[in-house]
C-alpha angles and dihedrals in degrees: 000000000000092000090060090051090050092051089051089052090052094048093049101037095111093049090051089056091050090051090049089053089054090052093048092051090068106090097220096176104165095187092061116071089201087073096058091116091049090054089057090048091051093051091048091051092054092045092050095049091049091048090048088054091058102261126127102250136183142170112238114205118222135179085268129019119347126261120224116221126187137162144181110193104169098122106084113198093018124111119269120228123197114207116207124194141140133236096196121096140200120264110272097228132167088051095180089067094062116101090203126018112281095235098040101080111221129186115219129161094351095309132105111225121206141108105279095022092128103005096083123306096073096044096044091045090063089070092048091056095043090057090048090052093055093046094045094050103035106012089238145055124236090236137025112265132197128184129208110182114175135192103213107060093112091053101044106284090258096174101033098085092050091049092052093045091050093046104040093134094045092049096042110136145149098239138003124227125206128176102188099109132074142252115259092245139334109308090004108103117197141201112211111219100172137040130186120238126226147217123191131189146155127228124196124191117200129195128159119015091250139009110287137208105266092212093054099038108015113118095023097076136030115270109227094213093050090046095048091048089054092047094052093042087059091060094079130036125219091263092057096254115140111238101208105123112252093009094131098033096104100031111135105227120230114250119240089248092055093046088053092048091056092043089056092059115102105255125162108195095192091056090045091054093045092052091052094046095239131114103215141027124236131191148101111344117247098033135094123242093257091048092051091048097047114018109028129074123248142194118208135177104224098187140359122201129178147122127357116342101166128107121300127004129315113180106214144135099232118230094223147003131200133199129188113214134187133181125200111215137205132215117308094017112124115223093205094048093048094044088058091046091051093050090049093049093050092048090051090058096047114123122233118273094032133104125213129209120193125195122186115208111182145324141198133182125243119252133212120186129202101264089202100050119129089251091054089048091052090050093050091053095047093049094045090053094049102037097035092232135076113259119242120233114238143165123224131217097221132083129241104189095195090065088060089048092052091054094044100042104027098025094229138123124234133235106220105202116174119194097176133071129250085236091064092102096245110193089004135092118284096028109186146177123208107238092219088057091048092053093044089050091054090050093046090051091051090049091049093062089053094047094045088055089062089040092237093297124145 
């Protein structure tokens, strides 16, 4: 049965690329209210393609951009997979850095270039076409498949959690599937089994009611910029350890087996540093670069604002200073608990005569999936068949909040299957997707439905 599906995919490969180009031409920029009509067009495109494939598909209005829901549930007794993706994209700025216009898809050197090519239109569309292939060749899928494709991922998914909460029964499934990550390297597909969590906040230190002359007042009162710089410098010691009391209390240690798995991945530190434009690594002592990136917690100042920043000197004692801070978290760390600990630590380092304001933005827990589950086994087989090489198992340092929602609301784990590359210029000019990876992603998705039906067994 799978061979017929694969032949269909081969025969229709060019058509799939043409359809993807049509999808990419729609400027679904969720951050820009001027594109509200384009968001509706994008949702309609997804709905229509899912309906054309043979699924029951609908557009669900929200207080923001619509969500597309579709399902085919004609395989009683078989597992149910829920595919998540997003049709909204990042703004294309700066436009002058694009070789070809961001919403005029162009194929060069085996890649399709356009905003959304990899993130996430191209990757999510692989699952749409794989479902279509099964229904066109056999009239059915080996498993039940549901789709939730949203239009607000790039602006915080404000309405997704509510949709999932309100539609628990409709969205009930055995496993979720997301393709919004990357392969480990070219021709080295990966399954991501762990994600870091996050907390984000903003701290403002206020001193005098207005900027003051540094000659008249300097040295007699605390300078908010100096004070804030000292406060944030105290967050991390010279050995890379975060100094917030209790920060490491709940960290789930890596097993020896996992550390060896990461150590076995091909990683060239010199090339890594060259690509980043730095000449040395820095981080928590006792851990490798990959372990620090994927499996250890962090604390980073994302921005620091205060005082005069224009041309030439201006000798003042600023009235205030602000820092934006985020921490990446690992399994068993509690974002709420650590946000409170961070605020307390900063307040304990506040100099006399100053006032501190603390604003918490958002938080999400880290996730770690069973790398040896039957669903993971099914994904490994599907990817190996389609890419011609076994996937590596990796963790990633970023956060995908919907994965936490799937576990909390639906009680399911997620298969994170990335078809693109981390060099595909996501969120940057000249975003691209290698067409070979697009086609292999479609084939891997089609094989996944087959393997899930047998639950990954031999």
